[in-house]
C-alpha positions as CSV (number, residue, x, y, z in Angstrom):
1,X,0.0,0.0,0.0
2,X,2.8,2.4,0.9
3,X,4.5,1.7,-2.5
4,X,1.2,2.5,-4.3
5,X,0.9,5.8,-2.3
6,X,4.5,6.7,-3.1
7,X,4.1,6.1,-6.8
8,X,0.8,8.1,-6.7
9,X,2.6,11.0,-5.1
10,X,5.4,10.9,-7.7
11,X,2.9,10.8,-10.5
12,X,1.1,13.8,-9.0
13,X,4.3,15.7,-8.6
14,X,5.2,14.9,-12.2
15,X,1.8,16.2,-13.4
16,X,2.1,19.4,-11.3
17,X,5.6,20.0,-12.7
18,X,4.5,19.4,-16.3
19,X,1.5,21.8,-15.7
20,X,3.9,24.4,-14.2
21,X,6.3,24.1,-17.1
22,X,3.5,24.5,-19.7
23,X,1.9,27.4,-17.9
24,X,5.2,29.3,-17.1
25,X,7.3,28.4,-20.1
26,X,8.4,31.5,-22.1
27,X,5.2,32.7,-23.8
28,X,5.2,32.3,-27.6
29,X,8.3,30.0,-27.2
30,X,9.6,27.6,-29.8
31,X,10.9,24.2,-28.7
32,X,14.3,22.8,-29.9
33,X,13.0,20.5,-32.7
34,X,10.9,23.4,-33.9
35,X,14.0,25.7,-34.0
36,X,15.9,23.0,-35.9
37,X,13.2,22.5,-38.5
38,X,12.7,26.2,-39.0
39,X,16.5,26.7,-39.4
40,X,16.7,23.9,-42.0
41,X,13.9,25.4,-44.1
42,X,15.6,28.8,-43.9
43,X,18.8,27.3,-45.1
44,X,17.1,25.5,-47.9
45,X,15.6,28.8,-49.0
46,X,19.0,30.5,-48.7
47,X,20.6,27.8,-50.8
48,X,18.0,28.0,-53.5
49,X,18.1,31.7,-53.7
50,X,21.9,31.9,-53.9
51,X,22.2,28.8,-56.1
52,X,24.4,27.0,-53.6
53,X,24.4,23.3,-52.9
54,X,21.2,22.3,-51.0
55,X,21.9,21.1,-47.4
56,X,22.6,17.4,-47.1
57,X,25.3,16.5,-44.7
58,X,28.1,19.0,-44.1
59,X,25.9,22.1,-43.4
60,X,23.6,20.3,-41.0
61,X,26.0,20.2,-38.1
62,X,26.8,24.0,-37.9
63,X,23.1,24.7,-38.8
64,X,21.9,22.5,-35.9
65,X,24.4,24.1,-33.4
66,X,23.5,27.6,-34.5
67,X,19.7,26.9,-34.2
68,X,20.1,25.8,-30.6
69,X,23.0,28.1,-29.5
70,X,21.0,30.9,-27.8
71,X,19.1,28.5,-25.6
72,X,22.2,26.4,-24.8
73,X,23.7,29.6,-23.4
74,X,20.8,31.5,-21.8
75,X,18.6,28.7,-20.3
76,X,21.2,27.1,-18.1
77,X,22.7,30.4,-17.0
78,X,19.3,31.7,-16.1
79,X,18.5,28.6,-14.1
80,X,21.7,29.0,-12.1
81,X,21.0,32.7,-11.5
82,X,23.9,34.0,-13.6
83,X,21.5,35.7,-16.1
84,X,18.2,37.3,-15.1
85,X,16.3,35.7,-18.0
86,X,16.3,32.6,-20.2
87,X,16.2,35.0,-23.2
88,X,18.9,37.6,-22.7
89,X,22.6,37.6,-23.5
90,X,22.7,35.0,-26.4
91,X,19.3,36.1,-27.7
92,X,20.5,39.6,-28.4
93,X,21.1,40.8,-32.0
94,X,24.4,42.3,-30.9
95,X,25.5,38.9,-29.5
96,X,24.3,37.2,-32.7
97,X,26.5,39.4,-34.9
98,X,29.5,39.1,-32.6
99,X,29.3,35.3,-32.2
100,X,28.6,34.7,-35.8
101,X,31.6,36.9,-36.7
102,X,33.8,35.0,-34.3
103,X,32.7,31.7,-35.8
104,X,33.5,32.9,-39.3
105,X,36.9,34.2,-38.2
106,X,37.7,31.0,-36.4
107,X,36.7,28.8,-39.4
108,X,38.9,30.9,-41.7
109,X,41.8,30.6,-39.3
110,X,41.4,26.9,-39.1
111,X,41.2,26.6,-42.9
112,X,44.4,28.6,-43.3
113,X,46.1,26.4,-40.7
114,X,44.8,23.0,-42.0
115,X,44.0,23.7,-45.7
116,X,44.3,20.1,-46.8
117,X,42.3,18.5,-44.0
118,X,40.4,15.4,-45.3
119,X,36.9,16.7,-44.5
120,X,37.7,20.1,-43.1
121,X,37.5,21.9,-46.5
122,X,33.9,20.9,-47.0
123,X,32.9,21.9,-43.4
124,X,34.8,25.2,-43.6
125,X,33.0,26.2,-46.7
126,X,29.5,25.9,-45.2
127,X,30.0,26.6,-41.5
128,X,29.9,30.5,-41.5
129,X,26.6,30.7,-43.4
130,X,25.0,27.7,-41.8
131,X,25.8,28.7,-38.3
132,X,24.7,32.3,-38.8
133,X,21.4,31.2,-40.5
134,X,20.7,28.8,-37.7
135,X,21.4,31.4,-35.0
136,X,19.3,34.1,-36.7
137,X,16.5,31.7,-37.4
138,X,16.3,31.0,-33.7
139,X,15.8,34.7,-32.9
140,X,13.2,35.0,-35.7
141,X,11.4,31.9,-34.5
142,X,11.2,33.3,-31.0
143,X,9.9,36.6,-32.3
144,X,7.3,35.7,-34.8
145,X,4.5,34.8,-32.4
146,X,4.8,37.9,-30.3
147,X,4.8,40.0,-33.4
148,X,1.7,38.3,-34.6
149,X,-0.2,39.1,-31.4
150,X,1.3,42.6,-31.0
151,X,3.2,41.7,-27.8
152,X,6.3,43.7,-28.8
153,X,7.2,44.1,-25.1
154,X,8.3,40.4,-25.2
155,X,11.0,41.3,-27.8
156,X,13.3,43.4,-25.5
157,X,15.8,40.5,-25.4
158,X,16.8,41.4,-28.9
159,X,18.2,44.7,-27.6
160,X,20.0,43.3,-24.6
161,X,22.0,44.8,-22.8
162,X,20.6,48.1,-23.9
163,X,17.1,46.8,-23.0
164,X,16.1,44.7,-20.1
165,X,15.2,41.2,-21.0
166,X,11.8,39.8,-20.0
167,X,11.7,37.4,-17.1
168,X,10.0,34.0,-17.1
169,X,9.0,32.0,-14.0
170,X,9.7,28.9,-16.0
171,X,13.4,29.7,-15.7
172,X,13.3,28.4,-12.1
173,X,13.0,24.9,-13.5
174,X,16.1,23.2,-15.0
175,X,16.0,23.4,-18.8
176,X,16.7,19.7,-19.2
177,X,13.8,18.8,-16.9
178,X,11.5,21.1,-19.0
179,X,12.6,19.3,-22.1
180,X,12.0,15.8,-20.7
181,X,8.5,16.8,-19.5
182,X,7.5,18.6,-22.6
183,X,8.7,15.8,-25.0
184,X,7.0,13.0,-23.1
185,X,4.2,13.2,-25.6
186,X,5.8,14.1,-28.9
187,X,2.4,13.9,-30.7
188,X,1.4,17.1,-28.9
189,X,4.5,19.0,-30.0
190,X,3.3,22.6,-30.9
191,X,5.6,22.7,-34.0
192,X,4.7,19.2,-35.2
193,X,3.6,20.4,-38.7
194,X,6.8,22.4,-39.1
195,X,8.9,19.4,-38.1
196,X,7.0,17.1,-40.5
197,X,7.4,19.7,-43.3
198,X,11.1,19.9,-42.8
199,X,11.5,16.1,-42.8
200,X,9.5,15.9,-46.0
201,X,11.7,18.6,-47.6
202,X,14.8,16.8,-46.4
203,X,13.7,13.4,-47.8
204,X,12.6,15.0,-51.0
205,X,15.9,16.7,-51.6
206,X,17.8,13.5,-50.8
207,X,15.7,11.6,-53.4
208,X,16.2,14.4,-55.9
209,X,20.0,14.3,-55.4
210,X,20.0,10.6,-55.7
211,X,18.0,10.6,-59.0
212,X,20.2,13.4,-60.3
213,X,23.3,11.4,-59.6
214,X,21.8,8.4,-61.2
215,X,21.0,10.3,-64.4
216,X,24.5,11.8,-64.5
217,X,26.0,8.3,-64.2
218,X,23.7,7.0,-67.0
219,X,24.8,9.8,-69.3
């Protein structure tokens, strides 16, 4: 009986925590997989408009890192009390420009130092643009919903440190706990359609590339 009561208490605490996270998570927020899907679609559009190679393998790594970078910095630092908000330092446009510039400089420095690296040349070529697009798409994704509803006060993090970043009660919960709770039911993911769209585009591009290679080989 005591075991049943203990399990019931744990289940209640889990439900209460999940309800708290959903109620107090940053309003109009985008979750990690949504950020990744949006970043991928943005890079596909960039590649198509600039007639560059469509993203397949090498661009995906810096794109994925860039799409999550602001949250990887701000969320843990806000939880530990180093930052006042889970959207502040790394969610600033100034930080985005500085960090993307540092990444570009670092990539070019590595390329000069190791110009004949086996796979480095391919990664060096795509990293600056892919990381920057992933980073900026994260800021755009977080800003679209507030703009749609006219909640411009939620966008002050873009001007940090000149503007005070908004505060969220959800920052009091560890970010990894929030993710585990929110992804327990993936079918209810708020950006599910966006994720499915990105997956379909990715699969379609891979099929297109495979068919194009087959036609070239036949010729």
